[in-house]
SEFIZA-3560 file (N, C-alpha, C; in Angstrom, 3 decimals):
REM SEFIZA-3560
<numar><xx>0.470</xx><yy>-35.119</yy><zz>-11.577</zz><atom>N</atom></numar>
<numar><xx>1.317</xx><yy>-34.529</yy><zz>-10.342</zz><atom>CA</atom></numar>
<numar><xx>0.480</xx><yy>-33.507</yy><zz>-9.878</zz><atom>C</atom></numar>
<numar><xx>0.555</xx><yy>-32.977</yy><zz>-8.883</zz><atom>N</atom></numar>
<numar><xx>0.227</xx><yy>-31.686</yy><zz>-8.608</zz><atom>CA</atom></numar>
<numar><xx>0.999</xx><yy>-31.032</yy><zz>-7.709</zz><atom>C</atom></numar>
<numar><xx>1.375</xx><yy>-29.912</yy><zz>-7.990</zz><atom>N</atom></numar>
<numar><xx>2.299</xx><yy>-28.983</yy><zz>-6.862</zz><atom>CA</atom></numar>
<numar><xx>1.745</xx><yy>-27.489</yy><zz>-7.005</zz><atom>C</atom></numar>
<numar><xx>1.945</xx><yy>-26.978</yy><zz>-5.950</zz><atom>N</atom></numar>
<numar><xx>2.131</xx><yy>-25.789</yy><zz>-5.381</zz><atom>CA</atom></numar>
<numar><xx>3.124</xx><yy>-24.809</yy><zz>-4.849</zz><atom>C</atom></numar>
<numar><xx>3.021</xx><yy>-24.108</yy><zz>-5.792</zz><atom>N</atom></numar>
<numar><xx>4.570</xx><yy>-23.131</yy><zz>-5.657</zz><atom>CA</atom></numar>
<numar><xx>4.413</xx><yy>-21.373</yy><zz>-5.040</zz><atom>C</atom></numar>
<numar><xx>4.614</xx><yy>-20.974</yy><zz>-4.094</zz><atom>N</atom></numar>
<numar><xx>4.480</xx><yy>-20.279</yy><zz>-3.615</zz><atom>CA</atom></numar>
<numar><xx>5.195</xx><yy>-18.819</yy><zz>-3.621</zz><atom>C</atom></numar>
<numar><xx>4.985</xx><yy>-17.793</yy><zz>-4.895</zz><atom>N</atom></numar>
<numar><xx>5.831</xx><yy>-16.765</yy><zz>-4.936</zz><atom>CA</atom></numar>
<numar><xx>5.129</xx><yy>-15.748</yy><zz>-4.063</zz><atom>C</atom></numar>
<numar><xx>6.562</xx><yy>-14.840</yy><zz>-3.176</zz><atom>N</atom></numar>
<numar><xx>6.279</xx><yy>-13.569</yy><zz>-2.729</zz><atom>CA</atom></numar>
<numar><xx>7.204</xx><yy>-12.564</yy><zz>-3.412</zz><atom>C</atom></numar>
<numar><xx>6.801</xx><yy>-11.419</yy><zz>-3.949</zz><atom>N</atom></numar>
<numar><xx>7.596</xx><yy>-10.311</yy><zz>-4.580</zz><atom>CA</atom></numar>
<numar><xx>7.539</xx><yy>-9.485</yy><zz>-3.174</zz><atom>C</atom></numar>
<numar><xx>8.853</xx><yy>-8.804</yy><zz>-2.906</zz><atom>N</atom></numar>
<numar><xx>8.799</xx><yy>-7.415</yy><zz>-1.827</zz><atom>CA</atom></numar>
<numar><xx>8.880</xx><yy>-6.495</yy><zz>-2.592</zz><atom>C</atom></numar>
<numar><xx>8.706</xx><yy>-5.439</yy><zz>-2.479</zz><atom>N</atom></numar>
<numar><xx>9.086</xx><yy>-4.146</yy><zz>-2.842</zz><atom>CA</atom></numar>
<numar><xx>8.379</xx><yy>-2.648</yy><zz>-2.248</zz><atom>C</atom></numar>
<numar><xx>8.164</xx><yy>-2.192</yy><zz>-2.846</zz><atom>N</atom></numar>
<numar><xx>7.966</xx><yy>-0.402</yy><zz>-2.427</zz><atom>CA</atom></numar>
<numar><xx>7.684</xx><yy>0.049</yy><zz>-3.668</zz><atom>C</atom></numar>
<numar><xx>6.376</xx><yy>1.278</yy><zz>-3.657</zz><atom>N</atom></numar>
<numar><xx>6.093</xx><yy>2.014</yy><zz>-4.612</zz><atom>CA</atom></numar>
<numar><xx>6.998</xx><yy>2.843</yy><zz>-4.903</zz><atom>C</atom></numar>
<numar><xx>7.229</xx><yy>3.040</yy><zz>-6.066</zz><atom>N</atom></numar>
<numar><xx>8.271</xx><yy>4.557</yy><zz>-6.464</zz><atom>CA</atom></numar>
<numar><xx>9.813</xx><yy>3.886</yy><zz>-6.861</zz><atom>C</atom></numar>
<numar><xx>9.753</xx><yy>2.288</yy><zz>-6.639</zz><atom>N</atom></numar>
<numar><xx>10.866</xx><yy>1.938</yy><zz>-6.906</zz><atom>CA</atom></numar>
<numar><xx>11.356</xx><yy>1.048</yy><zz>-8.508</zz><atom>C</atom></numar>
<numar><xx>11.968</xx><yy>1.359</yy><zz>-9.345</zz><atom>N</atom></numar>
<numar><xx>12.275</xx><yy>1.325</yy><zz>-10.283</zz><atom>CA</atom></numar>
<numar><xx>12.704</xx><yy>-0.325</yy><zz>-10.531</zz><atom>C</atom></numar>
<numar><xx>12.986</xx><yy>-0.507</yy><zz>-9.893</zz><atom>N</atom></numar>
<numar><xx>13.974</xx><yy>-2.171</yy><zz>-9.898</zz><atom>CA</atom></numar>
<numar><xx>12.679</xx><yy>-2.915</yy><zz>-9.440</zz><atom>C</atom></numar>
<numar><xx>11.831</xx><yy>-2.527</yy><zz>-8.656</zz><atom>N</atom></numar>
<numar><xx>10.817</xx><yy>-3.471</yy><zz>-8.310</zz><atom>CA</atom></numar>
<numar><xx>9.716</xx><yy>-3.432</yy><zz>-9.382</zz><atom>C</atom></numar>
<numar><xx>9.391</xx><yy>-2.623</yy><zz>-10.015</zz><atom>N</atom></numar>
<numar><xx>8.906</xx><yy>-2.685</yy><zz>-11.184</zz><atom>CA</atom></numar>
<numar><xx>9.251</xx><yy>-3.480</yy><zz>-12.305</zz><atom>C</atom></numar>
<numar><xx>10.395</xx><yy>-3.392</yy><zz>-12.613</zz><atom>N</atom></numar>
<numar><xx>11.402</xx><yy>-4.319</yy><zz>-13.490</zz><atom>CA</atom></numar>
<numar><xx>10.862</xx><yy>-6.039</yy><zz>-13.023</zz><atom>C</atom></numar>
<numar><xx>11.279</xx><yy>-6.273</yy><zz>-11.649</zz><atom>N</atom></numar>
<numar><xx>10.869</xx><yy>-7.507</yy><zz>-10.991</zz><atom>CA</atom></numar>
<numar><xx>9.560</xx><yy>-7.886</yy><zz>-11.140</zz><atom>C</atom></numar>
<numar><xx>8.711</xx><yy>-6.627</yy><zz>-11.177</zz><atom>N</atom></numar>
<numar><xx>7.219</xx><yy>-7.346</yy><zz>-11.032</zz><atom>CA</atom></numar>
<numar><xx>7.230</xx><yy>-8.040</yy><zz>-13.047</zz><atom>C</atom></numar>
<numar><xx>7.643</xx><yy>-7.010</yy><zz>-13.651</zz><atom>N</atom></numar>
<numar><xx>7.108</xx><yy>-7.405</yy><zz>-15.363</zz><atom>CA</atom></numar>
<numar><xx>8.179</xx><yy>-8.612</yy><zz>-15.429</zz><atom>C</atom></numar>
<numar><xx>9.693</xx><yy>-8.845</yy><zz>-14.908</zz><atom>N</atom></numar>
<numar><xx>10.065</xx><yy>-10.471</yy><zz>-14.995</zz><atom>CA</atom></numar>
<numar><xx>9.137</xx><yy>-11.481</yy><zz>-14.225</zz><atom>C</atom></numar>
<numar><xx>9.326</xx><yy>-11.033</yy><zz>-13.333</zz><atom>N</atom></numar>
<numar><xx>8.166</xx><yy>-12.179</yy><zz>-12.583</zz><atom>CA</atom></numar>
<numar><xx>7.293</xx><yy>-12.643</yy><zz>-13.206</zz><atom>C</atom></numar>
<numar><xx>6.159</xx><yy>-11.752</yy><zz>-13.588</zz><atom>N</atom></numar>
<numar><xx>5.209</xx><yy>-12.169</yy><zz>-14.351</zz><atom>CA</atom></numar>
<numar><xx>4.987</xx><yy>-12.742</yy><zz>-15.536</zz><atom>C</atom></numar>
<numar><xx>6.344</xx><yy>-12.623</yy><zz>-16.388</zz><atom>N</atom></numar>
<numar><xx>6.581</xx><yy>-12.818</yy><zz>-17.844</zz><atom>CA</atom></numar>
<numar><xx>6.891</xx><yy>-14.396</yy><zz>-17.265</zz><atom>C</atom></numar>
<numar><xx>7.969</xx><yy>-14.584</yy><zz>-16.832</zz><atom>N</atom></numar>
<numar><xx>8.127</xx><yy>-16.068</yy><zz>-16.129</zz><atom>CA</atom></numar>
<numar><xx>7.301</xx><yy>-17.156</yy><zz>-15.649</zz><atom>C</atom></numar>
<numar><xx>6.459</xx><yy>-16.376</yy><zz>-14.780</zz><atom>N</atom></numar>
<numar><xx>5.272</xx><yy>-17.170</yy><zz>-14.605</zz><atom>CA</atom></numar>
<numar><xx>4.429</xx><yy>-17.559</yy><zz>-14.992</zz><atom>C</atom></numar>
<numar><xx>4.235</xx><yy>-16.670</yy><zz>-16.042</zz><atom>N</atom></numar>
<numar><xx>3.040</xx><yy>-16.656</yy><zz>-17.388</zz><atom>CA</atom></numar>
<numar><xx>3.379</xx><yy>-17.909</yy><zz>-18.306</zz><atom>C</atom></numar>
<numar><xx>4.834</xx><yy>-17.674</yy><zz>-18.618</zz><atom>N</atom></numar>
<numar><xx>5.167</xx><yy>-18.689</yy><zz>-19.667</zz><atom>CA</atom></numar>
<numar><xx>5.252</xx><yy>-20.265</yy><zz>-18.420</zz><atom>C</atom></numar>
<numar><xx>5.782</xx><yy>-20.409</yy><zz>-17.290</zz><atom>N</atom></numar>
<numar><xx>5.776</xx><yy>-21.066</yy><zz>-16.605</zz><atom>CA</atom></numar>
<numar><xx>4.308</xx><yy>-21.896</yy><zz>-16.652</zz><atom>C</atom></numar>
<numar><xx>3.635</xx><yy>-21.338</yy><zz>-16.141</zz><atom>N</atom></numar>
<numar><xx>1.934</xx><yy>-21.443</yy><zz>-16.158</zz><atom>CA</atom></numar>
<numar><xx>1.632</xx><yy>-22.369</yy><zz>-17.345</zz><atom>C</atom></numar>
<numar><xx>1.574</xx><yy>-21.532</yy><zz>-18.505</zz><atom>N</atom></numar>
<numar><xx>0.868</xx><yy>-21.903</yy><zz>-19.920</zz><atom>CA</atom></numar>
<numar><xx>1.210</xx><yy>-23.525</yy><zz>-20.089</zz><atom>C</atom></numar>
<numar><xx>2.842</xx><yy>-23.898</yy><zz>-20.009</zz><atom>N</atom></numar>
<numar><xx>3.551</xx><yy>-25.126</yy><zz>-19.879</zz><atom>CA</atom></numar>
<numar><xx>3.619</xx><yy>-26.397</yy><zz>-18.722</zz><atom>C</atom></numar>
<numar><xx>2.726</xx><yy>-25.946</yy><zz>-17.654</zz><atom>N</atom></numar>
<numar><xx>2.683</xx><yy>-26.759</yy><zz>-16.822</zz><atom>CA</atom></numar>
<numar><xx>1.280</xx><yy>-26.884</yy><zz>-16.196</zz><atom>C</atom></numar>
<numar><xx>0.491</xx><yy>-26.680</yy><zz>-16.778</zz><atom>N</atom></numar>
<numar><xx>-0.841</xx><yy>-27.001</yy><zz>-16.020</zz><atom>CA</atom></numar>
<numar><xx>-1.599</xx><yy>-27.272</yy><zz>-17.353</zz><atom>C</atom></numar>
<numar><xx>-2.816</xx><yy>-28.201</yy><zz>-16.980</zz><atom>N</atom></numar>
<numar><xx>-3.488</xx><yy>-28.660</yy><zz>-17.820</zz><atom>CA</atom></numar>
<numar><xx>-3.836</xx><yy>-30.560</yy><zz>-17.308</zz><atom>C</atom></numar>
<numar><xx>-4.468</xx><yy>-31.107</yy><zz>-18.195</zz><atom>N</atom></numar>
<numar><xx>-4.961</xx><yy>-32.742</yy><zz>-17.679</zz><atom>CA</atom></numar>
<numar><xx>-3.693</xx><yy>-33.173</yy><zz>-17.279</zz><atom>C</atom></numar>
<numar><xx>-2.673</xx><yy>-33.631</yy><zz>-17.494</zz><atom>N</atom></numar>
<numar><xx>-1.786</xx><yy>-34.331</yy><zz>-17.266</zz><atom>CA</atom></numar>
<numar><xx>-0.785</xx><yy>-33.937</yy><zz>-16.230</zz><atom>C</atom></numar>
<numar><xx>-0.670</xx><yy>-32.364</yy><zz>-16.215</zz><atom>N</atom></numar>
<numar><xx>0.215</xx><yy>-31.794</yy><zz>-15.097</zz><atom>CA</atom></numar>
<numar><xx>-0.714</xx><yy>-30.676</yy><zz>-14.383</zz><atom>C</atom></numar>
<numar><xx>-0.274</xx><yy>-31.035</yy><zz>-13.183</zz><atom>N</atom></numar>
<numar><xx>-1.236</xx><yy>-29.435</yy><zz>-12.395</zz><atom>CA</atom></numar>
<numar><xx>-0.248</xx><yy>-28.620</yy><zz>-11.272</zz><atom>C</atom></numar>
<numar><xx>0.311</xx><yy>-27.855</yy><zz>-11.828</zz><atom>N</atom></numar>
<numar><xx>0.882</xx><yy>-26.850</yy><zz>-11.294</zz><atom>CA</atom></numar>
<numar><xx>0.145</xx><yy>-25.280</yy><zz>-10.898</zz><atom>C</atom></numar>
<numar><xx>0.375</xx><yy>-25.418</yy><zz>-9.337</zz><atom>N</atom></numar>
<numar><xx>-0.428</xx><yy>-23.554</yy><zz>-9.117</zz><atom>CA</atom></numar>
<numar><xx>0.811</xx><yy>-22.793</yy><zz>-9.108</zz><atom>C</atom></numar>
<numar><xx>0.755</xx><yy>-21.855</yy><zz>-9.288</zz><atom>N</atom></numar>
<numar><xx>1.509</xx><yy>-21.081</yy><zz>-8.766</zz><atom>CA</atom></numar>
<numar><xx>1.108</xx><yy>-19.591</yy><zz>-8.194</zz><atom>C</atom></numar>
<numar><xx>1.322</xx><yy>-19.398</yy><zz>-6.913</zz><atom>N</atom></numar>
<numar><xx>0.359</xx><yy>-18.560</yy><zz>-6.317</zz><atom>CA</atom></numar>
<numar><xx>1.774</xx><yy>-17.051</yy><zz>-6.189</zz><atom>C</atom></numar>
<numar><xx>1.447</xx><yy>-16.265</yy><zz>-6.626</zz><atom>N</atom></numar>
<numar><xx>2.016</xx><yy>-14.767</yy><zz>-6.633</zz><atom>CA</atom></numar>
<numar><xx>1.657</xx><yy>-14.113</yy><zz>-5.659</zz><atom>C</atom></numar>
<numar><xx>2.099</xx><yy>-13.072</yy><zz>-4.736</zz><atom>N</atom></numar>
<numar><xx>1.811</xx><yy>-12.441</yy><zz>-4.104</zz><atom>CA</atom></numar>
<numar><xx>3.192</xx><yy>-11.046</yy><zz>-4.004</zz><atom>C</atom></numar>
<numar><xx>2.009</xx><yy>-9.826</yy><zz>-3.909</zz><atom>N</atom></numar>
<numar><xx>3.281</xx><yy>-8.495</yy><zz>-3.382</zz><atom>CA</atom></numar>
<numar><xx>2.813</xx><yy>-8.020</yy><zz>-2.029</zz><atom>C</atom></numar>
<numar><xx>3.872</xx><yy>-7.749</yy><zz>-1.661</zz><atom>N</atom></numar>
<numar><xx>3.846</xx><yy>-6.964</yy><zz>-0.503</zz><atom>CA</atom></numar>
<numar><xx>4.349</xx><yy>-5.452</yy><zz>-0.513</zz><atom>C</atom></numar>
<numar><xx>4.143</xx><yy>-4.507</yy><zz>-0.014</zz><atom>N</atom></numar>
<numar><xx>5.133</xx><yy>-3.143</yy><zz>-0.166</zz><atom>CA</atom></numar>
<numar><xx>5.217</xx><yy>-2.907</yy><zz>1.118</zz><atom>C</atom></numar>
<numar><xx>6.965</xx><yy>-2.594</yy><zz>0.993</zz><atom>N</atom></numar>
<numar><xx>7.562</xx><yy>-2.542</yy><zz>2.596</zz><atom>CA</atom></numar>
<numar><xx>6.977</xx><yy>-1.000</yy><zz>3.255</zz><atom>C</atom></numar>
<numar><xx>6.284</xx><yy>-0.212</yy><zz>2.490</zz><atom>N</atom></numar>
<numar><xx>6.227</xx><yy>1.167</yy><zz>2.877</zz><atom>CA</atom></numar>
<numar><xx>4.865</xx><yy>0.910</yy><zz>3.460</zz><atom>C</atom></numar>
<numar><xx>3.972</xx><yy>-0.366</yy><zz>3.706</zz><atom>N</atom></numar>
<numar><xx>3.024</xx><yy>-0.259</yy><zz>4.030</zz><atom>CA</atom></numar>
<numar><xx>2.689</xx><yy>-1.626</yy><zz>5.066</zz><atom>C</atom></numar>
<numar><xx>3.957</xx><yy>-2.129</yy><zz>5.382</zz><atom>N</atom></numar>
<numar><xx>4.267</xx><yy>-2.981</yy><zz>6.313</zz><atom>CA</atom></numar>
<numar><xx>5.561</xx><yy>-2.899</yy><zz>7.231</zz><atom>C</atom></numar>
<numar><xx>5.530</xx><yy>-2.199</yy><zz>8.529</zz><atom>N</atom></numar>
<numar><xx>6.884</xx><yy>-1.938</yy><zz>9.133</zz><atom>CA</atom></numar>
<numar><xx>7.621</xx><yy>-3.458</yy><zz>9.393</zz><atom>C</atom></numar>
<numar><xx>7.095</xx><yy>-4.214</yy><zz>9.392</zz><atom>N</atom></numar>
<numar><xx>7.813</xx><yy>-5.690</yy><zz>9.911</zz><atom>CA</atom></numar>
<numar><xx>9.008</xx><yy>-5.798</yy><zz>8.527</zz><atom>C</atom></numar>
<numar><xx>8.092</xx><yy>-5.619</yy><zz>7.122</zz><atom>N</atom></numar>
<numar><xx>8.645</xx><yy>-5.959</yy><zz>6.361</zz><atom>CA</atom></numar>
<numar><xx>9.887</xx><yy>-5.000</yy><zz>5.697</zz><atom>C</atom></numar>
<numar><xx>9.550</xx><yy>-3.649</yy><zz>6.122</zz><atom>N</atom></numar>
<numar><xx>10.356</xx><yy>-2.561</yy><zz>5.805</zz><atom>CA</atom></numar>
<numar><xx>11.629</xx><yy>-2.870</yy><zz>6.936</zz><atom>C</atom></numar>
<numar><xx>11.731</xx><yy>-3.170</yy><zz>8.062</zz><atom>N</atom></numar>
<numar><xx>12.733</xx><yy>-3.622</yy><zz>9.002</zz><atom>CA</atom></numar>
<numar><xx>13.486</xx><yy>-4.571</yy><zz>8.667</zz><atom>C</atom></numar>
<numar><xx>13.188</xx><yy>-5.710</yy><zz>7.424</zz><atom>N</atom></numar>
<numar><xx>13.731</xx><yy>-6.903</yy><zz>7.455</zz><atom>CA</atom></numar>
<numar><xx>14.412</xx><yy>-6.696</yy><zz>6.206</zz><atom>C</atom></numar>
<numar><xx>13.714</xx><yy>-5.805</yy><zz>5.167</zz><atom>N</atom></numar>
<numar><xx>14.338</xx><yy>-6.041</yy><zz>3.535</zz><atom>CA</atom></numar>
<numar><xx>14.396</xx><yy>-4.310</yy><zz>3.121</zz><atom>C</atom></numar>
<numar><xx>14.232</xx><yy>-3.321</yy><zz>3.784</zz><atom>N</atom></numar>
<numar><xx>14.342</xx><yy>-2.456</yy><zz>3.258</zz><atom>CA</atom></numar>
<numar><xx>15.625</xx><yy>-2.265</yy><zz>2.535</zz><atom>C</atom></numar>
<numar><xx>16.768</xx><yy>-2.438</yy><zz>2.277</zz><atom>N</atom></numar>
<numar><xx>18.281</xx><yy>-2.354</yy><zz>1.768</zz><atom>CA</atom></numar>
<numar><xx>18.071</xx><yy>-3.384</yy><zz>1.004</zz><atom>C</atom></numar>
<numar><xx>16.974</xx><yy>-3.751</yy><zz>0.335</zz><atom>N</atom></numar>
<numar><xx>16.931</xx><yy>-5.152</yy><zz>-0.211</zz><atom>CA</atom></numar>
<numar><xx>16.337</xx><yy>-5.291</yy><zz>-1.513</zz><atom>C</atom></numar>
<numar><xx>15.346</xx><yy>-4.357</yy><zz>-1.400</zz><atom>N</atom></numar>
<numar><xx>14.108</xx><yy>-4.657</yy><zz>-2.412</zz><atom>CA</atom></numar>
<numar><xx>14.513</xx><yy>-4.108</yy><zz>-4.030</zz><atom>C</atom></numar>
<numar><xx>14.195</xx><yy>-4.669</yy><zz>-4.855</zz><atom>N</atom></numar>
<numar><xx>12.748</xx><yy>-6.257</yy><zz>-4.759</zz><atom>CA</atom></numar>
<numar><xx>13.361</xx><yy>-7.290</yy><zz>-4.084</zz><atom>C</atom></numar>
<numar><xx>12.661</xx><yy>-8.049</yy><zz>-3.265</zz><atom>N</atom></numar>
<numar><xx>13.154</xx><yy>-9.244</yy><zz>-2.977</zz><atom>CA</atom></numar>
<numar><xx>12.264</xx><yy>-10.344</yy><zz>-3.356</zz><atom>C</atom></numar>
<numar><xx>12.328</xx><yy>-11.582</yy><zz>-3.909</zz><atom>N</atom></numar>
<numar><xx>11.778</xx><yy>-12.528</yy><zz>-4.510</zz><atom>CA</atom></numar>
<numar><xx>11.672</xx><yy>-14.025</yy><zz>-3.230</zz><atom>C</atom></numar>
<numar><xx>10.644</xx><yy>-14.212</yy><zz>-2.806</zz><atom>N</atom></numar>
<numar><xx>10.508</xx><yy>-15.498</yy><zz>-1.920</zz><atom>CA</atom></numar>
<numar><xx>10.078</xx><yy>-16.636</yy><zz>-2.966</zz><atom>C</atom></numar>
<numar><xx>10.795</xx><yy>-17.501</yy><zz>-2.890</zz><atom>N</atom></numar>
<numar><xx>9.771</xx><yy>-19.015</yy><zz>-3.191</zz><atom>CA</atom></numar>
<numar><xx>9.652</xx><yy>-19.954</yy><zz>-2.082</zz><atom>C</atom></numar>
<numar><xx>8.315</xx><yy>-19.849</yy><zz>-1.968</zz><atom>N</atom></numar>
<numar><xx>8.266</xx><yy>-20.914</yy><zz>-1.083</zz><atom>CA</atom></numar>
<numar><xx>8.597</xx><yy>-20.577</yy><zz>0.487</zz><atom>C</atom></numar>
<numar><xx>8.500</xx><yy>-19.335</yy><zz>0.831</zz><atom>N</atom></numar>
<numar><xx>8.980</xx><yy>-18.442</yy><zz>1.751</zz><atom>CA</atom></numar>
<numar><xx>10.755</xx><yy>-18.343</yy><zz>2.203</zz><atom>C</atom></numar>
<numar><xx>11.537</xx><yy>-18.449</yy><zz>1.030</zz><atom>N</atom></numar>
<numar><xx>12.767</xx><yy>-18.797</yy><zz>1.119</zz><atom>CA</atom></numar>
<numar><xx>13.385</xx><yy>-17.618</yy><zz>0.334</zz><atom>C</atom></numar>
<numar><xx>14.214</xx><yy>-16.936</yy><zz>0.486</zz><atom>N</atom></numar>
<numar><xx>15.021</xx><yy>-15.952</yy><zz>-0.468</zz><atom>CA</atom></numar>
<numar><xx>15.699</xx><yy>-16.658</yy><zz>-1.766</zz><atom>C</atom></numar>
<numar><xx>15.073</xx><yy>-16.211</yy><zz>-2.942</zz><atom>N</atom></numar>
<numar><xx>15.561</xx><yy>-16.641</yy><zz>-3.967</zz><atom>CA</atom></numar>
<numar><xx>16.364</xx><yy>-15.388</yy><zz>-4.466</zz><atom>C</atom></numar>
<numar><xx>16.116</xx><yy>-14.223</yy><zz>-4.469</zz><atom>N</atom></numar>
<numar><xx>16.733</xx><yy>-13.162</yy><zz>-5.240</zz><atom>CA</atom></numar>
<numar><xx>16.590</xx><yy>-12.050</yy><zz>-4.581</zz><atom>C</atom></numar>
<numar><xx>17.407</xx><yy>-11.002</yy><zz>-4.464</zz><atom>N</atom></numar>
<numar><xx>16.859</xx><yy>-9.269</yy><zz>-4.399</zz><atom>CA</atom></numar>
<numar><xx>17.554</xx><yy>-8.720</yy><zz>-5.167</zz><atom>C</atom></numar>
<numar><xx>17.472</xx><yy>-7.405</yy><zz>-5.438</zz><atom>N</atom></numar>
<numar><xx>17.747</xx><yy>-6.070</yy><zz>-6.278</zz><atom>CA</atom></numar>
<numar><xx>17.397</xx><yy>-6.799</yy><zz>-7.757</zz><atom>C</atom></numar>
<numar><xx>17.873</xx><yy>-7.622</yy><zz>-8.498</zz><atom>N</atom></numar>
<numar><xx>17.395</xx><yy>-7.907</yy><zz>-9.707</zz><atom>CA</atom></numar>
<numar><xx>17.410</xx><yy>-9.122</yy><zz>-9.789</zz><atom>C</atom></numar>
<numar><xx>15.969</xx><yy>-9.278</yy><zz>-10.681</zz><atom>N</atom></numar>
<numar><xx>15.525</xx><yy>-10.911</yy><zz>-10.374</zz><atom>CA</atom></numar>
<numar><xx>15.680</xx><yy>-11.248</yy><zz>-12.096</zz><atom>C</atom></numar>
<numar><xx>16.567</xx><yy>-12.365</yy><zz>-11.853</zz><atom>N</atom></numar>
<numar><xx>17.243</xx><yy>-12.903</yy><zz>-13.401</zz><atom>CA</atom></numar>
<numar><xx>15.983</xx><yy>-13.841</yy><zz>-14.026</zz><atom>C</atom></numar>
<numar><xx>15.507</xx><yy>-13.632</yy><zz>-14.905</zz><atom>N</atom></numar>
<numar><xx>14.293</xx><yy>-14.514</yy><zz>-15.373</zz><atom>CA</atom></numar>
<numar><xx>14.938</xx><yy>-16.344</yy><zz>-16.080</zz><atom>C</atom></numar>
<numar><xx>16.037</xx><yy>-16.304</yy><zz>-16.156</zz><atom>N</atom></numar>
<numar><xx>16.879</xx><yy>-17.704</yy><zz>-16.716</zz><atom>CA</atom></numar>
<numar><xx>16.822</xx><yy>-18.613</yy><zz>-15.271</zz><atom>C</atom></numar>
<numar><xx>17.365</xx><yy>-17.987</yy><zz>-14.232</zz><atom>N</atom></numar>
<numar><xx>17.563</xx><yy>-18.374</yy><zz>-12.669</zz><atom>CA</atom></numar>
<numar><xx>16.135</xx><yy>-18.842</yy><zz>-12.515</zz><atom>C</atom></numar>
<numar><xx>15.251</xx><yy>-17.770</yy><zz>-12.390</zz><atom>N</atom></numar>
<numar><xx>14.050</xx><yy>-17.791</yy><zz>-12.086</zz><atom>CA</atom></numar>
<numar><xx>13.155</xx><yy>-19.098</yy><zz>-12.488</zz><atom>C</atom></numar>
<numar><xx>13.307</xx><yy>-19.522</yy><zz>-13.832</zz><atom>N</atom></numar>
<numar><xx>12.717</xx><yy>-20.186</yy><zz>-14.648</zz><atom>CA</atom></numar>
<numar><xx>13.407</xx><yy>-21.708</yy><zz>-13.802</zz><atom>C</atom></numar>
<numar><xx>14.267</xx><yy>-21.639</yy><zz>-13.801</zz><atom>N</atom></numar>
<numar><xx>15.557</xx><yy>-22.879</yy><zz>-13.151</zz><atom>CA</atom></numar>
<numar><xx>14.657</xx><yy>-23.401</yy><zz>-12.167</zz><atom>C</atom></numar>
<numar><xx>15.034</xx><yy>-22.046</yy><zz>-11.419</zz><atom>N</atom></numar>
<numar><xx>14.089</xx><yy>-22.844</yy><zz>-9.864</zz><atom>CA</atom></numar>
<numar><xx>13.005</xx><yy>-23.403</yy><zz>-9.786</zz><atom>C</atom></numar>
<numar><xx>12.258</xx><yy>-22.519</yy><zz>-10.585</zz><atom>N</atom></numar>
<numar><xx>10.896</xx><yy>-23.289</yy><zz>-10.887</zz><atom>CA</atom></numar>
<numar><xx>10.538</xx><yy>-24.927</yy><zz>-11.570</zz><atom>C</atom></numar>
<numar><xx>11.135</xx><yy>-24.461</yy><zz>-12.479</zz><atom>N</atom></numar>
<numar><xx>11.537</xx><yy>-26.220</yy><zz>-12.905</zz><atom>CA</atom></numar>
<numar><xx>11.999</xx><yy>-27.220</yy><zz>-12.069</zz><atom>C</atom></numar>
<numar><xx>12.648</xx><yy>-26.491</yy><zz>-11.179</zz><atom>N</atom></numar>
<numar><xx>13.479</xx><yy>-27.525</yy><zz>-10.496</zz><atom>CA</atom></numar>
<numar><xx>12.287</xx><yy>-28.560</yy><zz>-9.351</zz><atom>C</atom></numar>
<numar><xx>11.544</xx><yy>-27.128</yy><zz>-8.965</zz><atom>N</atom></numar>
<numar><xx>11.001</xx><yy>-27.488</yy><zz>-7.970</zz><atom>CA</atom></numar>
<numar><xx>9.861</xx><yy>-28.796</yy><zz>-8.457</zz><atom>C</atom></numar>
<numar><xx>9.217</xx><yy>-28.320</yy><zz>-9.599</zz><atom>N</atom></numar>
<numar><xx>8.491</xx><yy>-29.708</yy><zz>-10.029</zz><atom>CA</atom></numar>
<numar><xx>9.286</xx><yy>-30.964</yy><zz>-10.726</zz><atom>C</atom></numar>
<numar><xx>10.136</xx><yy>-30.785</yy><zz>-10.794</zz><atom>N</atom></numar>
<numar><xx>11.294</xx><yy>-32.277</yy><zz>-11.122</zz><atom>CA</atom></numar>
<numar><xx>10.951</xx><yy>-33.055</yy><zz>-9.677</zz><atom>C</atom></numar>
<numar><xx>11.414</xx><yy>-32.811</yy><zz>-8.469</zz><atom>N</atom></numar>
<numar><xx>11.130</xx><yy>-33.117</yy><zz>-7.528</zz><atom>CA</atom></numar>
<numar><xx>10.291</xx><yy>-34.084</yy><zz>-7.151</zz><atom>C</atom></numar>
//
C-alpha cells in the first residue's frame, strides 16, 4: 500500500498557539510515520508550514484562525490541534 498525505500548518511567528500546534503535529506525525512506513506499508506524510506574516493571501484568509492545519488541502482544525483527533484523521486516510 502506498499513500501520500499532505499536511499544511499555517501560523505566524510569535504565536504561542502556533508553537504548541507545531509541537503537537510533529509528535503525532513522527509516531504515525514510525508505525506506517517500511517494507509492507509505505505512507508518505509531507508537512509544510506557512507564516501568514509573509504571505498576504494567507493572512487575508486565516488571520483570525491561526494556527490552521490542513490535511490534503482541507481544514482539519484551527486554534488548538487535538492530537487524538489528528491521529484518528491520519489513520482514517490510510484505511480507505
